[in-house]
NUTIRO-86906 format. One record per residue (C-alpha): x negated, y negated, z negated; residue in three letters. Coordinates in steps of 0.1 Angstrom, whole numbers. Each point is the difference from the previous one (the first is absolute). Example, Ala and Ser with C-alpha at 12.3 -4.5 7.8 and 13.67 -1.06 7.14 Angstrom:
REM residues 2
> px, py, pz, r
> -123, 45, -78, ALA
> -14, -34, 7, SER
REM end
This chain:
REM residues 267
> px, py, pz, r
> -74, 232, 61, MET
> -37, 5, 4, ALA
> 4, -8, 37, ASP
> 11, -36, -7, LEU
> -29, -6, -23, ARG
> -24, 14, 27, THR
> 16, -22, 26, ALA
> -2, -30, -22, LEU
> -37, 7, -7, GLN
> -6, 2, 38, ASP
> 17, -33, 5, ALA
> -19, -18, -28, LEU
> -34, 16, 3, GLY
> -29, -5, -1, PRO
> 5, -34, -17, ILE
> 25, 13, -27, TYR
> 2, 33, -18, ARG
> 35, 12, -11, VAL
> -6, 6, -37, GLU
> 35, 11, -13, ARG
> 37, -1, 4, GLU
> 20, -20, -25, VAL
> 37, 1, -9, ARG
> 22, -8, 30, PRO
> 23, -29, 3, VAL
> 33, 11, 14, GLY
> -6, 18, 33, ALA
> -35, -14, 3, CYS
> -31, 20, -10, ARG
> -29, -20, -13, MET
> -37, 6, -2, PHE
> -31, -18, -14, VAL
> -29, -3, 23, ALA
> -35, -11, -10, LEU
> -24, -19, 22, GLU
> -31, 21, 8, ALA
> -22, -30, -9, ALA
> 14, -3, -36, SER
> 23, -28, 11, GLY
> 36, -7, -11, PRO
> 25, 28, 1, ALA
> 31, 1, 22, LEU
> 35, 11, -9, LEU
> 13, 17, 32, VAL
> 38, 4, 3, LYS
> 12, 26, 26, VAL
> 34, -8, 15, LEU
> 26, 27, 3, PRO
> 2, 20, 32, GLY
> 33, -15, 14, GLU
> -17, -35, 0, LEU
> -34, 12, 11, SER
> 13, 17, 31, LEU
> 15, -31, 15, VAL
> -23, -28, -13, LEU
> -21, -21, 23, ASP
> -33, 2, -19, THR
> -17, -29, 20, ALA
> 29, -23, -8, LEU
> 0, 10, -37, LEU
> -37, -7, -2, GLU
> 6, -35, 14, ARG
> 29, -6, -24, GLU
> -22, 11, -30, LEU
> -28, -23, 11, LEU
> 24, -29, 0, MET
> 12, 9, -34, LEU
> -35, 3, -14, ALA
> -8, -36, 13, GLU
> 31, -15, -16, ARG
> 1, 20, -33, LEU
> -35, -7, -13, SER
> 10, -19, -31, ALA
> 0, 19, -34, PRO
> 19, 17, -15, PRO
> 8, 15, 34, LEU
> -18, 31, 13, VAL
> -2, -4, 38, PRO
> -1, 29, 24, PRO
> -33, 12, 14, ARG
> 10, 18, 32, GLY
> 17, 30, 15, SER
> -5, 30, 23, GLY
> 11, 34, 10, ARG
> -10, 33, -17, ALA
> 12, 28, 22, GLY
> 38, -4, 2, ALA
> 2, -25, -28, PHE
> -5, -37, -2, VAL
> -16, -16, -31, TYR
> -8, -35, -13, HIS
> -24, -9, -27, SER
> -8, -26, -26, ARG
> -27, -4, -27, ALA
> 3, 25, -28, PHE
> 8, -17, -33, VAL
> -11, 15, -33, GLU
> 27, 2, -25, GLY
> 36, 12, 1, THR
> 33, -9, 15, THR
> 30, -15, -17, LEU
> 19, 32, 9, ARG
> -26, 22, -18, ALA
> 0, -23, -30, TRP
> 38, 0, -3, LEU
> 1, 38, 4, ALA
> -24, 5, -29, ARG
> 11, -28, -23, ASN
> 35, -12, 8, GLY
> 8, -36, -4, GLU
> -28, -26, -2, LEU
> -7, -25, -28, PRO
> 16, -33, 9, LEU
> -32, -20, 3, ARG
> -15, 26, 23, ARG
> 31, 1, 21, ALA
> 0, -38, 4, VAL
> -37, 1, 10, ASP
> 7, 26, 27, ILE
> 30, -19, 12, LEU
> -21, -32, 3, ARG
> -27, 18, 21, ASP
> 26, 17, 22, VAL
> 18, -33, 7, LEU
> -34, -17, 7, THR
> -7, 27, 25, ALA
> 34, -4, 16, LEU
> -3, -38, 1, ALA
> -32, 3, 20, HIS
> 16, 25, 24, ALA
> 32, -19, 4, HIS
> -19, -32, 7, ALA
> -17, 19, 28, ALA
> 35, 10, 13, HIS
> -5, 37, -10, ILE
> 25, 20, -20, ALA
> -14, 29, -20, HIS
> 29, 22, 10, GLY
> -9, 29, -23, ASP
> -5, -14, -35, LEU
> 2, 28, -26, LYS
> -20, 12, -30, PRO
> -23, 22, 22, GLU
> -12, -32, 17, ASN
> -7, -19, -32, VAL
> -35, 8, -11, LEU
> -11, -5, -36, LEU
> -37, -6, -4, THR
> -21, -13, -29, GLU
> 17, -33, -9, GLY
> 16, -5, 35, HIS
> 30, 11, 20, THR
> -4, 4, 38, LEU
> 27, 6, 27, VAL
> -7, 24, 28, ALA
> 17, 9, 34, ASP
> 14, -35, 6, THR
> 14, -1, 35, GLY
> -8, 36, 8, ILE
> 36, 11, 7, VAL
> 5, -30, 23, GLY
> -33, 8, 18, ALA
> 10, 36, 5, VAL
> 35, -10, 12, GLU
> -15, -23, 26, ARG
> -22, 28, 12, SER
> 29, 23, 7, LEU
> 18, 3, 34, PRO
> 28, -25, 5, ARG
> 34, 10, -10, GLY
> -10, 17, -32, ALA
> 8, -27, -27, PRO
> -3, 11, -36, GLY
> -19, 32, 7, VAL
> -31, -10, -19, ALA
> 19, -14, -30, ALA
> 21, 32, -1, GLY
> -31, 22, -1, ALA
> -21, -21, -23, LEU
> 21, -21, -24, CYS
> 16, 11, -32, ALA
> 37, -8, 1, ALA
> 1, -12, -36, THR
> -21, -31, 9, TYR
> 16, -8, 33, VAL
> 24, -29, 0, ALA
> 37, 8, 8, PRO
> 1, -18, 33, GLU
> -30, 20, 12, ARG
> 18, 33, -6, ARG
> 18, 16, 29, ALA
> 32, 21, -4, PRO
> -7, 35, -12, GLY
> -28, -9, -24, GLY
> -26, -7, 26, LYS
> -24, -28, -5, ASN
> -12, -27, 24, GLY
> 31, -13, 17, ALA
> -19, -33, 6, ALA
> -35, -13, -3, ALA
> -11, -9, -35, ALA
> 1, -36, -12, THR
> -13, -18, -31, PRO
> 36, 3, -14, ALA
> -4, 38, 2, ASP
> -32, -2, -19, ASP
> 17, -20, -27, MET
> 26, 27, -5, PHE
> -29, 25, -5, ALA
> -15, -24, -26, VAL
> 33, 2, -19, GLY
> -1, 38, 0, VAL
> -37, -1, -12, LEU
> 8, -24, -28, VAL
> 29, 22, -13, HIS
> -21, 32, 3, GLU
> -30, -15, -17, MET
> 21, -11, -30, LEU
> 24, 29, -3, THR
> -20, 29, 15, GLY
> 25, 6, 28, ARG
> 14, -18, 30, PRO
> 33, -18, -2, PRO
> 32, 16, 11, THR
> 35, -15, 6, PRO
> 9, 12, -35, GLU
> -31, -14, -17, SER
> 5, -25, -29, GLU
> -14, -34, 4, PRO
> -37, -1, -7, LEU
> 3, -23, -30, GLU
> 25, 25, -16, GLU
> -25, 28, 3, VAL
> -31, -18, -11, ARG
> -10, -33, -16, SER
> -13, -21, 28, VAL
> -3, -38, 6, PRO
> 30, -15, 18, PRO
> -21, -11, 30, TRP
> -10, 37, 6, LEU
> 35, 13, -2, ALA
> 11, -27, 24, GLU
> -29, 8, 24, LEU
> 10, 36, 1, GLU
> 37, -8, 4, ARG
> -7, -23, 30, ARG
> -24, 25, 16, CYS
> 27, 27, -1, LEU
> 27, -21, 15, ALA
> 19, 20, 26, VAL
> 2, -31, 22, ASP
> -35, -8, 12, PRO
> 9, -37, -1, ALA
> 3, 3, -38, GLY
> -36, 12, -5, ARG
> -31, -20, -3, TRP
> -10, -11, 35, ALA
> -35, 15, -2, ASP
> -28, 10, -24, GLY
> -11, -36, -4, GLY
> 34, -12, -12, ALA
> 3, 28, -25, ALA
> -36, -6, -12, LEU
> 8, -37, -6, ALA
> 30, 11, -22, ALA
> -25, 17, -24, MET
> -19, -32, -6, SER
REM end
């Protein structure tokens, strides 16, 4: 809708100019905004209406400032801020040149083994930093894994939790249900009926998502209950098959405790 872009421009101007809309992620529309003084570009993600209507924007801004302070280590992409554009709430981060893991997989299918391992190492490094700061990603999926020239970055760490804490009390799981992709959500976080977000995300939830990513990177599709073991589909080193198997354990106690523990297993 042109009305949303106009409202977003009014909210960001005169410092930023909304340049273009990019492919949405789930129910969130996304825009690239350029700083008027030729500064760095922003990626602005507009939250769906059902969240925007009830969010406390002042509380969300405080939550994102806290995240930005604690998620400054690479390869994390910290949030920049948030605001309201008409009836919608948005949050922003630096725009990263390159592509997403989702777009790469859609174009090419499975990844070469060496490239998949490099991406896995960067993702686990990002999660290790976040988990050491007592922050779970909560929404790890290929759309939030950014592939740049020679590097992999992880975006939107902690955003779902920040949105959840900015909602009225008595609405657990609303943010996760609206924002998260069910494929990457750990079983214990899924409420009956297929809804997501039965509980707050933990590092163990992130490790389940890592297992899904590993399988998807190496086979071109996420795992299902009927999937064959990774080592029977593709030639992989035993440590990688074991890492994926542990990450996908139904019981969270069977998974790696956090990103740092899984990263150490790669050494």
